[in-house]
C-alpha positions as CSV (number, residue, x, y, z in Angstrom):
1,M,69.5,-70.5,36.2
2,S,68.4,-70.0,32.6
3,N,69.8,-67.2,30.4
4,P,67.5,-64.4,29.6
5,P,66.2,-64.4,26.0
6,N,68.4,-62.7,23.4
7,I,66.7,-59.8,21.4
8,P,67.1,-60.5,17.7
9,K,69.8,-58.5,15.9
10,E,67.4,-57.1,13.3
11,V,65.0,-55.8,16.0
12,L,67.8,-53.9,17.7
13,E,68.8,-52.4,14.3
14,N,65.3,-51.2,13.8
15,I,65.2,-49.6,17.4
16,G,68.3,-47.8,16.5
17,Q,67.2,-46.7,13.2
18,I,63.8,-45.4,14.6
19,D,65.4,-43.4,17.2
20,T,67.7,-41.9,14.7
21,L,64.7,-41.1,12.5
22,V,62.8,-39.6,15.3
23,Q,65.7,-37.2,16.2
24,E,65.9,-36.3,12.5
25,G,62.3,-35.8,12.0
26,T,61.8,-33.6,15.1
27,A,64.8,-31.5,13.9
28,H,63.2,-30.8,10.5
29,H,59.9,-30.2,12.2
30,H,61.4,-27.6,14.6
31,Q,63.1,-25.9,11.6
32,G,59.8,-25.7,9.8
33,D,60.7,-28.3,7.1
34,L,57.3,-29.9,7.4
35,I,57.5,-31.8,4.1
36,R,60.7,-33.6,5.0
37,A,59.6,-34.2,8.6
38,K,56.3,-35.7,7.4
39,K,58.2,-38.1,5.1
40,I,60.4,-39.2,8.1
41,Y,57.5,-39.7,10.4
42,E,55.7,-41.9,7.8
43,K,58.8,-43.9,7.3
44,I,59.0,-44.7,10.9
45,L,55.4,-45.8,10.9
46,S,56.0,-48.1,8.0
47,I,58.7,-49.7,10.1
48,E,56.6,-49.7,13.3
49,P,53.0,-48.8,12.8
50,N,52.3,-48.4,16.5
51,H,55.2,-46.2,17.3
52,F,53.7,-43.7,19.8
53,D,56.1,-40.8,19.3
54,A,55.7,-41.0,15.5
55,L,52.1,-41.2,15.7
56,Q,51.5,-38.2,17.9
57,L,54.3,-36.2,16.1
58,L,52.9,-36.7,12.6
59,A,49.4,-36.0,14.2
60,I,50.8,-32.6,15.4
61,L,52.2,-31.8,12.0
62,L,48.9,-32.6,10.4
63,A,47.0,-30.4,12.8
64,Q,49.5,-27.5,12.0
65,T,48.7,-27.8,8.3
66,K,44.9,-28.0,9.2
67,N,44.5,-31.5,8.3
68,Y,42.4,-32.0,11.4
69,L,40.5,-35.3,10.6
70,E,43.8,-37.1,9.8
71,A,45.3,-35.6,13.0
72,V,42.4,-36.7,15.1
73,E,42.7,-40.3,13.7
74,L,46.4,-40.3,14.6
75,F,46.1,-38.8,18.0
76,S,43.3,-41.4,18.8
77,K,45.6,-44.2,17.7
78,A,48.5,-42.9,19.8
79,L,46.1,-42.7,22.9
80,K,45.2,-46.4,22.5
81,I,48.8,-47.1,23.0
82,N,49.3,-44.6,25.8
83,P,45.9,-43.5,27.0
84,K,47.3,-41.5,29.9
85,H,49.5,-39.0,28.0
86,P,48.1,-35.5,29.0
87,R,49.9,-33.7,26.0
88,T,48.3,-36.0,23.4
89,L,45.0,-35.5,25.1
90,N,45.4,-31.8,25.0
91,N,46.5,-31.9,21.3
92,L,43.5,-34.2,20.3
93,G,41.2,-31.7,22.1
94,I,42.7,-28.8,20.1
95,A,42.1,-30.6,16.8
96,L,38.6,-31.6,17.8
97,K,37.8,-28.0,18.6
98,E,38.9,-26.9,15.2
99,L,36.4,-29.5,13.8
100,K,33.7,-27.9,16.0
101,R,33.4,-31.2,18.0
102,L,33.4,-29.2,21.1
103,E,31.9,-31.6,23.5
104,E,34.6,-34.3,22.5
105,A,37.3,-31.6,22.7
106,L,36.2,-30.7,26.2
107,A,36.2,-34.3,27.5
108,N,39.9,-34.6,26.3
109,F,41.0,-31.4,28.1
110,D,39.2,-32.7,31.3
111,Q,41.1,-36.0,31.1
112,A,44.4,-34.1,30.5
113,V,43.9,-31.8,33.6
114,A,42.8,-34.8,35.7
115,L,46.0,-36.6,34.8
116,D,48.2,-33.4,35.2
117,P,46.6,-30.8,37.5
118,D,49.4,-28.5,36.7
119,Y,49.0,-28.6,33.0
120,I,48.5,-24.8,32.0
121,D,47.9,-25.3,28.2
122,A,45.1,-27.8,29.0
123,Y,43.3,-25.4,31.4
124,Y,43.8,-22.5,28.7
125,N,42.4,-24.6,25.8
126,R,39.7,-25.9,28.1
127,G,38.6,-22.4,28.8
128,N,38.6,-21.6,24.9
129,T,36.2,-24.6,24.3
130,L,33.9,-23.7,27.1
131,R,33.7,-20.1,25.7
132,A,32.9,-21.6,22.3
133,L,30.1,-23.6,24.0
134,N,28.8,-20.3,25.5
135,L,29.6,-21.7,28.9
136,F,31.2,-18.4,30.0
137,D,31.2,-18.7,33.7
138,E,32.9,-22.1,33.4
139,A,35.3,-20.8,31.0
140,L,36.3,-17.9,33.3
141,I,37.2,-20.5,36.0
142,S,39.4,-22.5,33.6
143,Y,41.3,-19.3,32.5
144,D,41.7,-18.4,36.3
145,Q,43.1,-21.9,36.8
146,A,45.6,-21.3,34.0
147,I,46.7,-17.9,35.5
148,A,47.0,-19.2,39.0
149,L,49.7,-21.6,37.5
150,S,51.2,-19.0,35.3
151,P,50.5,-15.5,36.6
152,K,52.1,-13.8,33.5
153,L,50.2,-15.8,30.9
154,A,49.0,-12.8,28.7
155,M,47.0,-15.0,26.4
156,A,44.9,-16.3,29.2
157,Y,44.3,-12.7,30.5
158,K,43.3,-11.7,26.8
159,N,40.7,-14.7,26.4
160,R,39.4,-14.2,29.9
161,A,38.7,-10.4,28.9
162,N,37.0,-11.7,25.6
163,T,34.7,-13.9,27.8
164,L,33.9,-11.1,30.3
165,K,33.1,-9.0,27.2
166,D,30.7,-11.9,26.0
167,L,29.1,-11.5,29.4
168,N,28.8,-7.6,29.0
169,R,31.0,-7.3,32.0
170,F,32.9,-4.6,30.3
171,D,34.7,-2.8,33.3
172,E,36.1,-6.2,34.4
173,A,37.1,-7.1,30.8
174,L,39.1,-3.8,30.6
175,I,41.1,-4.8,33.7
176,S,41.9,-8.2,32.1
177,Y,43.0,-6.6,28.8
178,D,45.3,-4.2,30.8
179,Q,46.8,-7.3,32.5
180,A,47.3,-8.9,29.2
181,I,49.1,-5.9,27.8
182,T,51.3,-5.7,31.1
183,F,52.7,-9.0,30.4
184,N,52.7,-8.7,26.6
185,P,53.1,-5.1,25.9
186,D,54.2,-5.5,22.3
187,S,50.9,-7.4,21.2
188,A,48.9,-5.5,18.7
189,D,45.9,-7.9,19.3
190,N,45.8,-7.0,23.0
191,Y,45.6,-3.2,22.2
192,Y,43.0,-4.0,19.5
193,Y,40.8,-6.0,21.8
194,R,41.2,-3.4,24.5
195,G,40.2,-0.6,22.0
196,N,37.0,-2.6,21.3
197,I,36.1,-2.8,25.0
198,L,36.8,1.0,25.5
199,F,34.5,1.6,22.5
200,E,31.6,-0.4,24.4
201,L,32.3,1.7,27.5
202,K,31.9,4.8,25.3
203,K,35.4,5.9,26.2
204,F,36.1,7.0,22.7
205,D,39.2,9.0,23.1
206,K,40.9,6.0,25.0
207,A,39.5,3.6,22.4
208,L,41.2,5.6,19.7
209,A,44.6,5.6,21.5
210,S,44.3,1.9,21.9
211,F,43.7,1.3,18.3
212,D,46.6,3.6,17.4
213,Q,48.8,1.4,19.6
214,A,47.5,-1.8,17.8
215,I,48.5,-0.2,14.5
216,L,51.9,0.9,15.9
217,F,52.8,-2.6,17.1
218,S,51.5,-4.3,14.0
219,K,54.4,-5.0,11.5
220,E,52.3,-5.5,8.4
221,G,49.5,-3.1,9.1
222,Y,46.4,-4.0,11.1
223,A,43.2,-3.5,8.8
224,E,40.8,-4.3,11.6
225,A,42.3,-1.8,14.0
226,S,42.3,0.8,11.2
227,C,38.6,0.0,10.5
228,N,37.6,0.2,14.2
229,R,39.6,3.3,14.6
230,G,37.3,4.8,11.8
231,I,34.2,3.8,13.8
232,V,35.5,5.5,16.8
233,L,36.3,8.7,14.8
234,K,32.7,8.6,13.5
235,E,31.4,8.6,17.1
236,L,33.7,11.6,17.9
237,K,32.1,13.4,15.1
238,R,35.4,13.5,13.0
239,P,34.1,12.1,9.7
240,A,36.9,13.2,7.5
241,E,39.4,11.3,9.6
242,A,37.2,8.4,10.0
243,L,37.0,8.1,6.3
244,A,40.8,8.3,6.0
245,S,41.0,5.4,8.5
246,Y,38.6,3.3,6.5
247,D,40.7,4.0,3.4
248,Q,43.8,2.9,5.3
249,A,42.2,-0.4,6.3
250,I,41.2,-1.0,2.6
251,A,44.8,-0.2,1.5
252,I,46.0,-2.8,3.8
253,N,43.2,-5.4,2.9
254,P,41.5,-4.5,-0.5
255,N,39.1,-7.4,0.2
256,F,37.9,-6.0,3.6
257,A,34.1,-6.0,3.2
258,S,33.4,-4.4,6.5
259,A,35.7,-1.4,5.8
260,F,33.8,-0.7,2.5
261,Y,30.6,-1.1,4.5
262,N,31.8,1.3,7.2
263,R,33.2,3.7,4.6
264,G,29.8,3.7,2.9
265,N,28.2,4.7,6.3
266,I,30.5,7.7,6.7
267,L,30.1,8.8,3.1
268,Q,26.3,8.8,3.7
269,A,26.7,11.0,6.9
270,L,28.8,13.3,4.8
271,K,25.9,13.3,2.2
272,K,28.1,11.9,-0.5
273,T,25.4,9.5,-1.7
274,A,26.8,8.2,-4.9
275,E,30.2,7.4,-3.2
276,A,28.4,5.8,-0.4
277,L,26.4,3.6,-2.7
278,A,29.6,2.6,-4.6
279,S,31.3,1.6,-1.3
280,Y,28.3,-0.6,-0.4
281,D,28.5,-2.1,-3.8
282,Q,32.2,-3.0,-3.2
283,A,31.2,-4.5,0.1
284,I,28.6,-6.7,-1.5
285,A,30.8,-7.7,-4.3
286,I,33.4,-8.9,-1.7
287,N,30.8,-10.5,0.5
288,P,27.4,-11.2,-1.4
289,N,25.8,-12.3,1.8
290,F,26.5,-9.0,3.6
291,A,23.0,-8.4,4.8
292,S,23.7,-5.0,6.5
293,A,25.2,-3.6,3.4
294,F,22.1,-4.5,1.5
295,Y,20.2,-2.9,4.3
296,N,21.9,0.4,4.4
297,R,22.1,0.5,0.6
298,G,18.2,0.2,0.7
299,G,18.3,3.1,3.3
300,V,20.0,5.3,0.7
301,M,17.5,4.4,-1.9
302,M,14.7,5.3,0.6
303,K,16.1,8.8,1.1
304,L,16.5,9.2,-2.7
305,K,12.8,8.2,-3.1
306,R,13.9,5.2,-5.4
307,F,11.4,3.1,-3.6
308,D,11.6,0.1,-6.1
309,E,15.3,-0.2,-5.6
310,A,15.1,0.2,-1.8
311,L,12.6,-2.6,-1.8
312,T,14.9,-4.9,-3.8
313,N,17.8,-4.2,-1.3
314,F,15.6,-4.9,1.8
315,D,14.4,-8.1,0.1
316,Q,17.9,-9.3,-0.4
317,A,18.9,-8.4,3.2
318,I,15.9,-10.4,4.4
319,T,16.7,-13.3,2.2
320,I,20.2,-13.6,3.6
321,S,19.1,-13.0,7.2
322,P,15.2,-13.9,7.4
323,D,15.1,-12.6,11.1
324,Y,16.4,-9.1,10.2
325,V,13.9,-7.0,11.9
326,D,15.0,-3.6,10.9
327,A,14.9,-4.7,7.2
328,L,11.4,-6.1,7.5
329,S,10.4,-2.8,9.2
330,N,12.0,-0.6,6.5
331,R,10.6,-2.8,3.9
332,G,7.1,-2.1,5.3
333,I,7.8,1.6,5.2
334,V,8.8,1.3,1.5
335,L,5.7,-0.6,0.6
336,R,3.6,2.1,2.3
337,E,5.3,4.7,0.1
338,L,4.5,2.5,-2.9
339,G,0.8,2.5,-1.8
340,Q,1.0,-1.3,-1.0
341,I,-0.6,-0.8,2.4
342,D,-1.8,-4.4,3.0
343,D,1.8,-5.8,2.2
344,A,3.3,-3.1,4.4
345,I,1.2,-4.3,7.4
346,D,2.3,-7.8,6.7
347,S,5.9,-6.9,6.8
348,F,5.5,-5.0,10.1
349,N,3.8,-7.9,11.5
350,Q,6.6,-10.3,10.5
351,A,9.0,-7.9,12.3
352,I,6.8,-7.8,15.4
353,S,6.5,-11.6,15.4
354,I,10.3,-11.9,15.6
355,N,10.6,-8.9,18.0
356,P,7.5,-8.0,19.9
357,D,9.1,-5.0,21.3
358,H,10.2,-3.5,17.9
359,I,9.1,0.0,18.4
360,E,9.3,1.3,14.8
361,S,7.3,-1.6,13.4
362,H,4.5,-1.0,15.9
363,W,4.4,2.9,15.2
364,S,4.5,2.4,11.4
365,S,1.9,-0.3,11.5
366,A,-0.4,2.1,13.5
367,H,-0.1,4.5,10.6
368,C,-1.0,1.9,8.0
369,N,-4.0,0.5,10.0
370,L,-5.4,3.8,10.7
371,M,-5.0,4.7,7.0
372,K,-7.1,1.8,6.1
373,G,-9.7,2.6,8.7
374,N,-8.7,-0.4,10.9
375,F,-9.3,2.0,14.0
376,S,-9.5,-0.6,16.8
377,V,-6.0,-2.1,15.9
378,G,-4.6,1.3,14.8
379,W,-5.4,3.2,18.0
380,Q,-3.8,0.4,20.1
381,L,-0.6,0.5,18.1
382,Y,-0.7,4.4,18.1
383,E,0.3,4.2,21.8
384,W,3.7,3.1,20.8
385,R,4.4,6.8,19.6
386,W,5.8,7.6,23.0
387,L,8.6,5.0,22.5
388,D,9.5,6.0,19.0
389,R,12.7,8.1,18.6
390,S,11.2,10.3,16.0
391,F,8.2,11.3,18.2
392,E,9.2,14.7,19.7
393,S,6.4,15.1,22.2
394,K,6.9,14.2,25.9
395,L,4.8,12.4,28.3
396,L,3.3,14.6,31.1
397,K,5.2,14.3,34.3
398,T,2.5,13.6,36.9
399,K,1.5,11.3,39.8
400,K,-2.0,11.4,38.9
401,P,-3.7,8.3,37.1
402,A,-4.6,8.3,33.5
403,W,-8.2,8.4,32.5
404,D,-9.9,4.9,32.3
405,Y,-12.4,6.1,29.5
406,Q,-15.3,5.9,31.9
407,K,-17.9,8.6,32.3
408,T,-16.9,10.6,35.3
409,D,-17.3,13.9,37.3
410,R,-13.6,13.8,38.2
411,R,-11.6,16.6,36.9
412,L,-10.0,15.4,33.6
413,L,-6.8,17.2,32.2
414,I,-6.4,16.6,28.5
415,W,-2.7,17.7,27.7
416,E,-1.1,18.7,24.3
417,E,1.1,16.8,22.0
418,Q,2.5,17.0,18.7
419,G,1.9,20.2,16.5
420,V,-0.8,22.7,16.1
421,G,-2.5,20.9,13.3
422,D,-2.6,17.6,15.5
423,Q,-4.1,19.5,18.4
424,V,-6.8,21.0,16.2
425,F,-7.4,17.6,14.7
426,F,-8.0,15.8,18.0
427,G,-9.7,19.0,19.3
428,S,-12.6,18.0,17.1
429,L,-13.5,15.4,19.8
430,L,-13.5,17.7,22.7
431,L,-17.2,18.5,22.6
432,E,-18.1,14.8,22.8
433,L,-15.8,14.4,25.6
434,L,-17.5,17.3,27.5
435,E,-20.7,15.1,27.5
436,I,-19.2,12.4,29.6
437,T,-16.5,14.4,31.6
438,P,-18.1,17.8,32.3
439,N,-15.2,18.9,34.4
440,L,-12.7,19.3,31.6
441,L,-9.4,21.0,31.6
442,V,-7.2,21.3,28.5
443,K,-3.6,22.2,28.1
444,I,-3.0,23.5,24.6
445,D,-0.5,25.4,22.5
446,N,-0.6,29.1,23.5
447,R,-1.3,30.3,20.0
448,L,-4.5,28.2,19.9
449,T,-5.8,29.4,23.4
450,P,-7.9,32.3,22.2
451,I,-9.8,30.5,19.5
452,F,-10.2,27.4,21.7
453,K,-11.6,29.5,24.5
454,R,-14.1,31.1,22.2
455,S,-15.1,27.9,20.7
456,F,-15.3,25.7,23.9
457,P,-16.4,28.2,26.6
458,K,-17.1,25.3,29.1
459,I,-13.6,24.1,29.1
460,K,-10.8,25.6,31.1
461,F,-7.5,26.0,29.2
462,Y,-3.9,26.2,30.4
463,P,-0.9,27.2,28.3
464,H,1.2,24.4,26.9
465,D,4.6,26.0,28.3
466,E,3.5,25.9,31.8
467,D,3.0,23.1,34.4
468,V,-0.6,22.5,35.5
469,P,-0.6,22.1,39.3
470,E,-1.6,18.5,40.2
471,S,-4.1,19.9,42.7
472,D,-6.1,21.2,39.7
473,Y,-6.9,17.9,38.3
474,D,-7.7,14.3,39.3
475,I,-7.0,12.3,36.0
476,H,-5.3,13.0,32.8
477,L,-4.9,11.8,29.3
478,P,-2.9,13.0,26.0
479,I,-5.0,14.6,23.5
480,G,-4.0,12.0,20.8
481,A,-5.4,9.1,22.9
482,L,-8.9,10.5,22.4
483,G,-9.4,8.8,19.0
484,K,-9.1,5.4,20.9
485,Y,-12.3,6.3,22.7
486,F,-14.4,8.2,20.1
487,R,-13.4,7.0,16.7
488,N,-13.4,3.2,16.5
489,S,-15.7,2.6,13.6
490,N,-17.2,4.5,10.5
491,S,-20.5,5.0,12.4
492,D,-18.5,7.0,15.1
493,F,-18.0,9.6,12.5
494,L,-21.7,10.4,12.2
495,K,-21.1,12.6,15.3
496,T,-18.5,14.7,13.5
497,K,-19.6,18.4,13.4
498,N,-19.1,20.5,10.2
499,N,-17.2,23.1,12.2
500,F,-16.0,23.2,15.8
501,L,-13.9,26.3,15.9
502,I,-15.3,29.8,15.8
503,S,-13.2,32.9,14.5
504,D,-13.5,36.2,16.0
505,E,-16.3,37.6,14.1
506,V,-15.4,41.3,14.4
507,Q,-11.8,40.6,13.3
508,T,-12.9,38.4,10.5
509,Q,-15.2,41.1,9.1
510,K,-12.4,43.7,9.4
511,I,-10.1,41.5,7.3
512,R,-12.7,40.8,4.9
513,Q,-13.4,44.4,4.3
514,D,-9.6,45.1,4.0
515,L,-9.2,42.4,1.4
516,F,-12.4,42.8,-0.6
517,T,-11.3,45.7,-2.8
518,T,-12.3,44.0,-6.0
519,K,-15.2,41.9,-6.9
520,K,-12.6,38.9,-7.2
521,L,-13.1,35.8,-5.0
522,L,-10.6,35.5,-2.2
523,C,-8.8,32.1,-2.3
524,G,-6.5,31.4,0.7
525,V,-3.5,29.3,-0.4
526,S,-0.8,27.5,1.4
527,W,1.7,25.4,-0.6
528,R,4.4,24.2,1.6
529,S,4.9,21.9,4.5
530,N,8.1,22.2,6.8
531,N,7.8,18.6,8.1
532,S,11.5,17.3,8.1
533,E,10.4,13.8,7.1
534,T,7.5,14.3,4.6
535,G,7.5,18.0,3.9
536,A,9.0,17.7,0.5
537,A,6.5,15.2,-0.8
538,R,3.7,17.5,0.4
539,T,5.0,20.7,-1.1
540,I,3.9,22.2,-4.5
541,P,5.8,25.2,-6.0
542,L,3.6,28.3,-5.7
543,E,4.1,29.2,-9.3
544,K,2.8,25.7,-10.3
545,L,-0.2,26.0,-8.0
546,A,-1.1,29.4,-9.2
547,T,-1.6,28.1,-12.8
548,I,-5.0,26.6,-11.9
549,F,-6.5,30.0,-11.0
550,D,-8.3,32.6,-13.2
551,P,-6.4,35.9,-12.5
552,E,-9.5,37.8,-13.7
553,K,-11.9,36.2,-11.0
554,I,-9.6,35.1,-8.1
555,S,-7.2,36.9,-5.9
556,L,-4.7,34.7,-3.8
557,I,-4.3,35.4,0.0
558,N,-1.2,34.2,1.5
559,L,-1.7,31.6,4.3
560,Q,1.8,30.3,4.2
561,Y,4.3,31.3,7.1
562,D,8.0,31.6,7.1
563,N,10.1,33.4,4.4
564,I,8.1,33.3,1.1
565,K,10.1,36.0,-0.7
566,Q,11.6,33.4,-3.3
567,D,8.2,31.9,-3.8
568,I,6.7,35.2,-4.6
569,N,9.4,36.3,-6.9
570,A,9.0,32.9,-8.9
571,L,5.2,33.7,-8.9
572,K,5.5,37.2,-10.2
573,S,7.7,36.1,-13.1
574,S,5.3,33.4,-14.3
575,T,1.8,34.8,-13.7
576,N,-0.1,38.2,-13.2
577,I,-2.6,36.8,-10.6
578,D,-3.1,39.1,-7.5
579,F,-1.1,37.8,-4.5
580,V,-1.9,39.4,-1.2
581,Q,0.1,39.2,2.0
582,Y,-2.1,40.5,4.8
583,Q,0.4,42.2,7.0
584,P,-1.5,42.8,10.1
585,V,-1.7,39.0,10.9
586,D,1.3,36.9,11.6
587,N,0.4,33.5,10.2
588,F,2.6,31.6,12.5
589,L,2.3,33.5,15.9
590,N,-1.2,34.9,15.8
591,L,-3.3,31.8,15.0
592,D,-6.5,33.6,16.2
593,G,-6.0,36.3,13.6
594,F,-5.0,33.6,11.2
595,A,-8.2,31.8,11.7
596,S,-10.1,35.1,10.9
597,L,-8.0,35.4,7.9
598,I,-9.0,32.1,6.7
599,D,-12.6,32.6,7.5
600,A,-12.4,36.0,5.6
601,C,-11.6,34.0,2.3
602,D,-14.2,32.5,0.2
603,F,-12.4,29.2,0.0
604,I,-9.1,27.6,0.8
605,V,-6.6,25.6,-1.4
606,T,-3.8,24.0,0.6
607,V,-1.4,21.1,0.9
608,D,-1.2,19.0,4.0
609,N,-0.1,21.3,6.8
610,S,-1.8,23.0,9.9
611,T,-3.7,25.4,7.6
612,I,-6.1,22.6,6.4
613,H,-6.8,21.6,10.0
614,I,-7.8,25.2,11.0
615,S,-9.7,25.9,7.8
616,S,-11.7,22.7,8.0
617,A,-12.4,23.2,11.8
618,L,-13.8,26.4,10.9
619,G,-16.1,24.7,8.4
620,K,-14.6,26.7,5.5
621,K,-14.8,25.3,2.1
622,S,-11.4,23.7,1.5
623,F,-9.6,22.0,-1.1
624,L,-6.8,19.7,0.0
625,L,-3.9,18.5,-2.3
626,L,-2.3,15.2,-1.1
627,P,0.8,13.3,-2.2
628,Y,0.5,9.7,-3.6
629,V,0.7,8.2,-0.1
630,A,-0.5,10.8,2.4
631,D,-0.8,11.0,6.2
632,W,-3.0,8.4,7.8
633,R,-5.4,11.1,8.8
634,W,-6.8,11.3,5.3
635,L,-7.2,7.5,5.0
636,L,-7.0,5.9,1.5
637,D,-8.6,6.9,-1.8
638,L,-11.3,9.0,-0.3
639,Q,-12.3,12.4,-1.7
640,Q,-14.1,13.5,1.5
641,S,-12.8,13.3,5.0
642,P,-14.8,11.7,7.7
643,W,-12.9,14.0,10.1
644,Y,-13.7,17.2,8.2
645,P,-16.9,17.3,6.1
646,S,-16.1,20.7,4.6
647,L,-13.1,19.7,2.6
648,K,-12.6,17.9,-0.7
649,I,-9.4,15.8,-1.4
650,Y,-7.3,15.7,-4.6
651,R,-4.6,13.0,-4.6
652,Q,-1.6,12.3,-6.7
653,K,-2.2,9.2,-9.0
654,E,1.6,8.6,-9.1
655,I,4.4,9.5,-6.9
656,N,5.6,13.2,-7.4
657,D,2.9,13.9,-10.0
658,W,0.7,16.8,-9.1
659,D,-0.5,17.4,-12.7
660,S,-3.6,15.2,-12.6
661,A,-4.6,16.4,-9.1
662,L,-4.2,20.0,-10.1
663,E,-6.2,19.4,-13.3
664,N,-9.2,18.0,-11.4
665,L,-8.9,20.9,-8.8
666,K,-8.8,23.5,-11.6
667,T,-12.1,22.1,-12.9
668,D,-13.7,22.3,-9.5
669,I,-12.5,25.8,-8.8
670,E,-13.8,26.9,-12.2
671,N,-17.2,25.6,-11.3
672,T,-17.1,27.3,-7.9
673,T,-16.1,30.6,-9.5
674,T,-18.6,30.3,-12.3
675,N,-21.5,29.6,-9.7
676,K,-20.3,32.5,-7.6
677,F,-20.4,35.0,-10.3
678,K,-23.7,33.7,-11.6
679,S,-25.2,34.2,-8.3
């Protein structure tokens, strides 16, 4: 029998030395002395390049120091030596995931659990990778497998909850966050993520409490929790506390761009515009690619009417995020305000091409197309008004079908929408409608009923604040939809009548007699619009408007409603022109009397409000003052309106500049008064 071969003495010495070095290296590694541990592992590999433990230990160290490429190389080399080592497969998967090589990472986790079906960490990491691949349902299965093996694994519950949040399964996510907290009650992160899900569920008070817990359990301060706490407080209408929470987040992390951004939002809500802009600027300085900060900064500039700066900000947001639909839409609105209507339409079209359901872009594009006289396109887009949040009218609740625009003997109900001026405006089409639908019923603002009944005796009218019984009509249509049928080309306006409303002749004559106490001309004036969005741009100070009138030849008759005491005081201090408030008529509530008051005047001068619609509908000679970019009803650049032949238009040549428009109007009024007195 032969003797076994002897192992050379130097090999035995190396084995002993390597074992000692492995123990020494792992000791330093566990103590956190990574530099010394790395040197020892490298020494082992210089002695034995294929030493499995040294390879995978050095790979772990490299991964811990984020040297993932080198780690992957060493893990792979170790697996060539021992391809069925679950832990190394798991660690390789982690490094590959960090390198965004997700499919390769998943394959390694799959191998690890195939070799060891009880390997909890591999199931957990596999779930993380599947979530990163947006394979949410499969990720849930992997987390569940990890939890089945370790029912108190808090991090698996947390990431399971995050995955359920990705799936918008918020109630289930909340349960998983609660389980994560049960097994790790001191984790600030668990409370933070739970707060986020409670916010999604609009349980703001509970979300606030959860963020407070996150902050409580955070040793060094939790900037993200403080920031999100501020967002919750904003929803709870507690802006001062929200601002303090954002300030706390910034104190913890002075480079927290999102906190500055949200701080800007709350400052804007508090109407602290300059501070809001400064906060947005800080967010952008930290993160020059913060598209939302540029977008909101542009929104502030819009409100300030600094349109060129607003445009620059929206352009920057779009450069960063080309599919930023809201920025494209607001860019279109700014371009419209700058009078660049074609470019505005292009911007709305870009937004719509990205999101065909973007309501604001359709609705704003409707205005621009109608303004340009693109009626067929404009009226189609005009139907989007019913979906726009700023549109205050409500659809008629009825089971009856809408009119199909065909000639019919069926009973057609036209129902009111928008304001008095709009109802008068579209009311200009009722006579044409009667020709094809003789059984016509109209629901209208109560204040218009007397004058509409007089003007359209063949139509049955209903008050706007009462429901019309469905037994009274067969089909229906909102009054604003009539334009789509009757006004699709310039030739359609040839049917427009010079006047379609008729005032009460007796009342008109009575008012005329009461007012005509001198030989002066009576000019009805209205100078203010109360529209919350565009009223300021349409309004002219009364004392400024009065400067164009000759006090020797003209008396001004008040056609403005609401409290005008301050306006009258300013007028009296600057001019001696007669200004008459006709007390028997309430200009707001008594619109039939108001129509007679208008008709009793020789001519009307007004800004864009309901007055111009009533005076023009009466056929009264009217002069309309419009801002640089006016409502779509007045189209572009025209001095005459195809809707109202009796009026003449005077437009600002620059934003907020009334001087040239008033100068031109003054000349025409002087000609009017001269001709009148000559006659």
